[in-house]
Residue, then its C-alpha position, 0 to 999 in steps of 0.5 A: m821085506k828083509n835086507n838079505q834078499k838078493i834084489i837088483s833094482v833097474q831104473a829103465d824105460p817101460i819094459e814093454r818097449i824093449n826088444i829082447k833080441t837087441d837090448t843089453t839091459f835084458l841080457l844083463l838081467v837074464e844073467a842076473q836072474k840065473r844067479g838067483y837075483k830078484i829083479f825090481w823094475y822101475e821108472t824115474k817117475g817112481l822115485s820118492l825121497i821120504k824121511n831120507k829114504v829113497l823109495a821107488s814104485g815099480n814091479f818085481v819082474k820075471l824074465q824069459e828068453n826067446v818067448k813073445n811074452f818075455f816078462k811077467k810083472e808081479k803086483y805094483t809095489e814100492i820098495d826102499l831102494s837101499l834093500s837092493k844089492f845092486l842098482l843099474i841105471r839103464q834108462n835111455p837118453p836124452f840126458n835131460l833134467d829128469y835124468i839129472n834129478s834121478t842121479l840126485y836121488l840115487e846119490k843118497l844110496k851110494h854108500s849102501v848100494k852098488i850103483i852102475n854106473d855111479p850116479v855122480a859120475v853119470r851126472n858129471i861126465s858129458e858123453k861127448f864133451y868128456s872126449s875132449n880129454f882124449s883130443k889127441f886120439m880124435p880127428p880135428t874137433i871143436f865144441t861151440k855154439s858159434i856159427l862163425k867158428i863153425y863156418k871157419f872150421q868148415k872152410k878149413y876141412k870142407k866136409i864136417v859133421i855136427k853133433p849135439i853135445n847132448g845128442y844120442a843114438g845118432k839123432g840130430i847129426l848134420f853132415v855138411n859137405k858143400n857151401l854152409n847154409k848159415k841160416k839153416i845151421q843157426s836154426y839148428l844151433d838155436n834148437t840144440g845148443h852147444v855142439m861138437v863139430q868134427k872133420f868128416l872121416p870117410a871111413i865111417k862108410k865102412g863102419d865104426k867100432r863099438i868097444f866094450i869096457i867093463n871094470g876098466k878092462v877092454m872086453g871086445a868090440i863089434k863093427r857097426i856098418p851104416k846102411k846104404n847112403s847113410i853115415l849113421s852106424n847106430i843099430s837104432q839107425g839101421g846099422t848092421a853089426t859084424y864081428t871085429k878085432l882091434s888094431l894095436r892103436e885101437r886097443n891102446i886108445a881103448n886101454i887109456i880111456a878104460k883106465n881113466l873111466n875106471k878111476n872116475n867110477i865108470f864100471f860099464s861103458g862103450i866107446d866108438l872109433v872110426s879108422g883108429f880115431l875116437i869120434g867123441d862118443i863115450n857111452i856111459t848112461s846106457p851102453t848097448g851092443l852086448p847082444q850083437l856080440k853074443d849073436l855074432k861070436g857067442i861071447n856073452l859079456a853079461i857073464d863077465f859083467w856080473n863076475y866083476l861086479e860081484k867081486l867089487k867091494 
């Protein structure tokens, strides 16, 4: 295999699991394929380091839009990932040791392959804890594993939301609005570890705004509205996407975060705001929502994604 081939490697979950109507990875790769790139799909279990070369076992795939059999795999093979023009980290959380170990492999490619997002940045930036850098834009929030601190916080704000620091996709979120059941919360903490605790924002019932950031620029947003009797706006939790525009405050907050992420080598991210407040989710591992924006408004940010990426040195 020659080094001049236009290869995009993608580290992701099994291709069979994706829903092409809602999957951002699929949208990005279809656009890349239109630009003449070959797509190599592999999972973290396919990574090896041999003679200081980072190898991956997987399949070259051909993608098709709007058909049931949306992919065709070529023969299972192994490639030297340094042959890639670009590499996308797109497997879904949980952000566990397997995820961290994969970034250690990919870090060895940093100087030969453009990796999105940068594996060192992905490893160092906790998606929820990193929001503490922007606490002035957040509702009252603490990070802790102490049941006593949570109890004191709930006593002050009455209604609170508790989220695992390493949680994802709206999983494991607790809403507390009455007397705090210390036994239940302690059991929860024993299972999840450190958490983010936040004053509940009633406006979540009207939805949150997922804002898309590419190359340090705010590119657009969708509003995600929870289903009835839920506070979870995630599409994967039954939320419904609608088109939205940003207020001046929301755009200013997004611009500040976008510039910060760009300085820290995060090319593509999604942040979530509720009624003008950052709610602690700065999604950098596998940002989602681009197909929903395309369906709602005909805006395909996958085009902007590759336009910016191809210009980067």
